[in-house]
C-alpha positions in Angstrom: 0.0 0.0 0.0 1.2 3.6 -0.6 2.5 5.5 2.4 -0.2 7.4 4.2 -0.5 9.8 7.0 -3.7 8.2 8.3 -3.1 7.0 11.8 0.1 9.1 12.1 0.7 11.4 15.0 1.0 15.0 13.7 1.9 18.1 15.6 0.7 21.5 14.5 2.7 24.5 15.6 1.7 28.1 14.9 4.2 30.9 15.4 4.6 34.6 14.5 7.7 36.7 14.1 8.1 39.5 16.6 9.9 42.5 15.1 10.8 44.0 18.5 12.7 40.9 19.7 13.7 39.4 16.4 12.4 36.1 17.5 9.7 33.7 16.3 7.2 33.2 19.0 5.1 30.0 19.5 1.4 30.9 20.0 -0.2 27.4 19.5 0.8 23.8 19.5 -1.2 20.5 19.6 -0.7 16.9 18.6 -3.4 14.8 17.1 -3.8 11.5 15.3 -4.7 11.9 11.6 -8.3 10.8 10.9 -11.0 12.0 8.5 -12.1 15.5 9.4 -10.4 18.5 10.8 -7.8 17.6 13.5 -7.2 21.2 14.7 -9.3 24.3 15.3 -9.4 27.2 17.7 -9.0 30.8 18.3 -5.5 32.0 18.8 -4.3 35.3 20.4 -1.0 36.8 19.5 0.8 39.6 21.4 3.8 41.2 19.9 5.1 43.8 17.5 4.4 44.2 13.8 5.5 46.6 11.1 3.1 49.4 10.2 4.7 51.2 7.3 8.3 51.8 8.5 7.3 51.8 12.2 7.1 49.0 14.7 3.8 48.8 16.5 2.7 46.6 19.4 -0.4 44.4 18.6 -2.7 42.2 20.6 -5.2 40.5 18.3 -6.8 37.1 17.6 -7.8 35.0 14.7 -9.8 31.7 14.2 -8.3 28.8 12.3 -9.0 25.1 11.3 -6.4 22.7 10.1 -6.8 19.2 8.5 -4.4 16.5 7.6 -5.5 13.7 5.2 -3.6 10.7 3.8 -1.2 12.9 1.9 -2.4 16.5 2.2 -2.2 19.4 4.7 -4.8 22.2 4.7 -5.7 25.2 6.8 -8.2 28.0 6.8 -8.0 31.2 8.8 -10.3 34.0 9.6 -8.5 37.3 10.1 -11.5 39.5 9.3 -11.4 41.2 12.7 -7.6 41.8 12.5 -6.3 45.3 12.0 -2.7 44.5 11.2 -0.8 41.4 10.1 0.6 39.2 12.9 4.2 39.5 11.6 4.9 36.4 9.7 2.4 33.9 11.0 3.5 30.3 10.2 1.8 26.9 10.5 4.3 24.0 10.9 2.9 20.5 10.5 5.4 18.1 12.1 4.8 14.4 11.4 6.3 10.9 11.3 6.2 10.3 15.0 4.8 6.8 14.5 7.2 5.9 11.6 4.4 4.7 9.4 5.9 7.1 6.8 9.6 6.9 6.1 9.9 10.6 5.0 8.4 13.4 3.0 10.3 14.0 -0.2 8.4 17.1 -1.5 5.4 19.3 -0.9 3.5 21.4 -3.4 0.5 23.8 -3.2 -2.7 22.3 -4.6 -4.9 25.4 -4.0 -4.7 28.6 -2.1 -7.0 31.7 -1.7 -6.7 34.8 0.3 -9.5 37.3 0.7 -7.3 40.4 0.3 -4.4 41.9 -1.7 -1.8 39.3 -0.5 -1.3 35.7 -1.5 0.2 33.0 0.6 3.8 31.9 -0.2 4.3 28.3 -1.5 4.6 25.6 1.2 8.0 24.1 1.8 9.8 21.3 3.7 12.1 21.8 6.7 13.4 18.3 7.3 10.2 16.3 7.6 8.1 19.4 8.7 5.7 20.9 6.2 5.7 24.7 6.7 2.8 26.7 5.4 2.8 30.5 5.8 -0.6 32.4 5.5 -0.7 35.7 3.8 -0.6 38.7 6.2 -3.9 39.2 7.9 -3.9 42.9 8.0 -7.0 44.7 6.9 -9.3 41.8 7.6 -7.6 39.2 5.3 -8.8 35.6 5.5 -7.8 32.6 3.4 -6.9 29.0 3.0 -4.3 26.8 1.5 -3.9 23.1 0.6 -0.5 21.4 0.2 0.1 17.9 -1.1 3.0 15.9 0.2 4.9 13.2 -1.6 5.4 10.4 1.0 8.2 7.8 1.1 7.4 4.5 2.6 9.5 3.4 5.6 12.4 1.2 4.8 12.1 -2.5 5.7 15.3 -4.2 6.9 16.5 -7.2 4.8 16.1 -10.8 6.2 18.2 -13.9 5.9 15.1 -16.0 6.2 16.7 -19.2 7.7 19.4 -20.7 9.8 21.9 -23.2 8.4 23.1 -26.1 10.5 26.5 -25.9 12.2 29.2 -27.2 9.9 32.2 -29.5 10.2 35.4 -28.4 8.5 38.9 -29.9 8.3 42.0 -28.4 9.8 44.2 -26.6 7.3 41.9 -27.6 4.4 39.7 -25.2 2.5 36.3 -26.8 3.3 32.9 -25.8 1.8 30.2 -24.4 4.1 26.6 -25.1 3.3 24.6 -21.8 3.6 21.7 -22.9 1.3 19.2 -22.7 4.2 19.2 -19.0 3.9 16.3 -17.4 1.9 17.5 -13.9 1.6 14.8 -11.3 1.0 14.1 -7.6 1.1 10.5 -6.1 1.0 11.8 -3.0 -0.8 13.7 -4.8 -3.5 17.0 -3.1 -2.6 20.4 -4.3 -3.7 21.8 -6.2 -0.6 25.2 -6.8 0.9 25.8 -10.0 2.9 28.9 -9.8 5.2 30.4 -13.2 6.1 32.8 -12.7 8.9 34.8 -15.3 10.9 36.5 -14.8 14.3 39.4 -17.1 13.3 40.7 -18.5 10.1 39.5 -17.1 6.7 36.4 -17.2 4.5 36.6 -17.3 0.7 34.6 -17.9 -2.4 35.6 -20.3 -5.1 35.0 -17.5 -7.6 37.5 -15.2 -5.9 36.9 -11.5 -5.9 34.8 -9.9 -8.8 31.3 -10.4 -10.2 29.8 -13.9 -10.7 27.5 -15.1 -13.5 24.6 -14.7 -11.1 25.4 -11.0 -10.7 26.9 -11.3 -7.2 29.9 -9.0 -6.5 32.5 -10.6 -4.2 35.0 -8.6 -2.1 37.4 -9.7 0.6 37.6 -13.3 -0.4 40.3 -15.1 1.5 40.2 -12.8 4.5 38.3 -12.8 7.8 35.4 -10.8 6.3 34.0 -11.3 2.8 31.1 -9.4 1.3 28.6 -10.6 -1.3 26.5 -7.9 -3.0 23.6 -8.4 -5.4 19.8 -8.8 -5.5 18.1 -11.2 -3.2 17.5 -13.6 -6.1 21.2 -13.5 -7.1 22.4 -14.0 -3.6 20.1 -17.0 -3.1 21.3 -18.6 -6.3 24.9 -18.1 -5.2 24.3 -19.6 -1.7 22.2 -22.5 -3.1 25.5 -23.8 -4.6 26.9 -25.4 -1.5 30.4 -25.5 -2.9 30.9 -21.7 -3.3 31.8 -20.6 0.2 35.0 -22.0 1.7 36.5 -21.8 5.2 40.1 -22.4 6.0 41.5 -22.6 9.6 44.6 -20.8 10.6 47.7 -23.1 10.5 47.2 -26.1 12.8 44.2 -24.4 14.5 41.6 -26.9 15.7 39.5 -24.5 17.9 35.8 -24.0 16.7 35.2 -20.9 14.6 32.1 -18.7 14.4 30.8 -17.5 11.1 28.5 -14.4 11.4 26.3 -13.5 8.4 24.8 -10.0 8.3 22.5 -8.6 5.6 22.4 -4.9 4.8 20.2 -3.0 2.3 22.3 0.1 2.1 20.4 1.8 5.0 20.1 -0.7 7.9 21.4 -4.1 8.9 18.9 -7.0 9.1 19.2 -9.5 11.9 22.5 -11.4 11.8 22.9 -15.1 12.1 25.8 -17.3 13.3 27.0 -20.7 12.2 29.5 -22.7 14.3 32.3 -24.3 12.4 33.6 -27.3 14.2 37.1 -28.4 13.2 38.2 -32.0 12.6 42.0 -32.3 13.3 44.3 -34.0 10.8 47.2 -36.2 11.7 50.3 -34.1 11.4 53.5 -35.7 10.4 56.1 -36.0 13.2 59.1 -33.6 13.1 62.7 -34.0 14.2 64.3 -31.2 16.1 68.0 -31.4 16.8 69.9 -29.2 19.3 73.5 -29.8 19.1 74.2 -33.5 19.8 70.8 -34.0 21.5 68.1 -34.8 18.9 64.5 -35.1 20.1 61.3 -36.2 18.5 
């Protein structure tokens, strides 16, 4: 489903710019859940200074407003018919995404706007994920409305390994294949993925070496303690389904168990990592002769 603001917690903040202090003053703030119908309404009083010609005058006036948020639109109306002068840069800021049902807002554009007076409202704009809408000055009894449409980005879903392979048995000092075919790598967003295969001892490698395979998997770090496989979920699954492609080699004469950690990443976040224990089968090493002067020992 497309991203939607319905059910999202949205905060509306109304401010005005006070010329005497040079500060933007908050005169209203409330948080509501987006439903059908107007979420916000009320009468707001503002006290401060405004410009009258070239002079700064102190004002104490009120206006009535309503504000509504739909699945992808922000709207307000205001009644400044009783106002004598403009409230010095009134600004409505709709702050959203508190519930993370929307990943981000990529753009906002004006759908409609009307002002009952000589001024028109500036175009809405984004400040981070806040939608900022600035009504026209309300001096001289100006009232109006504006509707802005937001382009919403769905939240990112982390990738998944989708399975857990059995622990493996490898042979000391021998490059041994590790069966990772139990993974069913997936990503709901269809992103290119990176799998990091890291071992705490020994080395991990691919039979293909570094580079890009026929399936479209790009391999880096083969033969080290940390190898990456990058490609689509389909390509990665095809690579891992071939149980001969991933090799583990112990350090020389090391028979301690190793841990292989596999971590998926979609370019934004890691998915849940998985571990596979690699138990080592020792090999019978040939005896060596060490001689010290005239006292040889086995």
